[in-house]
C-alpha positions in Angstrom: -3.2 -10.4 13.1 -3.2 -7.1 13.2 -0.6 -4.0 13.3 -0.4 -0.6 13.9 0.9 2.2 11.6 1.5 5.7 13.0 2.4 8.6 10.8 3.5 12.2 11.7 4.5 15.2 10.0 3.9 18.1 7.9 0.4 18.2 6.5 0.2 17.4 2.4 -2.2 16.5 0.0 -2.8 12.5 -0.2 -0.8 11.0 3.1 -3.5 8.5 3.4 -3.9 7.6 0.1 -0.6 7.0 0.0 -0.1 4.4 2.7 -3.5 2.8 2.6 -2.2 1.9 -1.4 1.1 0.2 0.3 -1.3 -1.8 2.4 -3.6 -2.6 -0.9 -0.3 -3.6 -2.8 0.2 -6.5 -0.1 -3.4 -7.7 0.5 -3.5 -5.5 3.9 -6.8 -4.3 5.3 -7.3 -0.9 6.8 -9.7 -1.8 9.7 -9.6 1.5 11.8 -8.1 4.9 10.9 -7.9 8.2 13.1 -6.1 11.3 11.9 -5.4 15.0 13.0 -4.0 18.0 12.2 -2.3 19.7 15.0 -1.5 23.2 13.6 0.5 22.0 10.5 1.4 18.9 11.7 -0.4 15.6 10.3 -0.8 13.0 12.8 -2.7 9.6 12.3 -2.3 6.1 13.9 -4.2 3.2 11.6 -5.2 -0.3 13.0 -4.3 -2.7 9.7 -5.3 -6.4 9.6 -1.7 -8.3 8.3 -3.4 -11.7 8.1 -3.7 -12.0 4.8 -0.4 -10.0 3.7 1.5 -11.3 0.9 5.1 -10.3 2.2 6.6 -11.0 6.0 5.3 -7.9 8.1 9.3 -6.7 8.3 9.3 -6.1 4.5 6.1 -4.5 4.9 7.3 -2.5 7.7 10.7 -1.4 5.5 8.4 -0.6 2.8 6.0 1.9 4.5 8.9 3.8 6.3 10.8 4.1 3.0 7.6 5.3 1.6 7.1 8.1 5.0 10.9 9.3 4.4 10.3 10.0 0.7 7.4 12.2 1.6 9.5 13.7 4.3 7.2 11.9 7.0 7.9 9.8 10.1 5.9 6.6 8.9 6.1 3.1 11.1 4.5 0.1 11.5 4.2 -2.2 14.6 3.2 -5.7 14.9 0.8 -5.9 17.6 1.9 -8.3 19.7 4.6 -5.6 20.2 2.6 -2.7 20.8 0.8 -4.7 23.6 3.7 -5.7 25.1 5.2 -2.7 25.3 1.8 -0.5 26.8 0.8 -3.7 29.1 1.2 -3.2 33.0 
């Protein structure tokens, strides 16, 4: 099972490291990352493998969102099934 994590906000040092650290804490593997700086705006999309996670996805999603709020970023995790359903024609 996979999930998509999106991060948007003012560029600061350590965003990728902190988001990845929360994933690692829960045995969630980061399989793909794309990031860009658009003027002073940091934008990142991560594909993660949640099949070996030690917490329910809803709890992980709440934790990653709380991290974003603490850092002044918009951070969201969406289960791949929901993502695919939203983008299916």
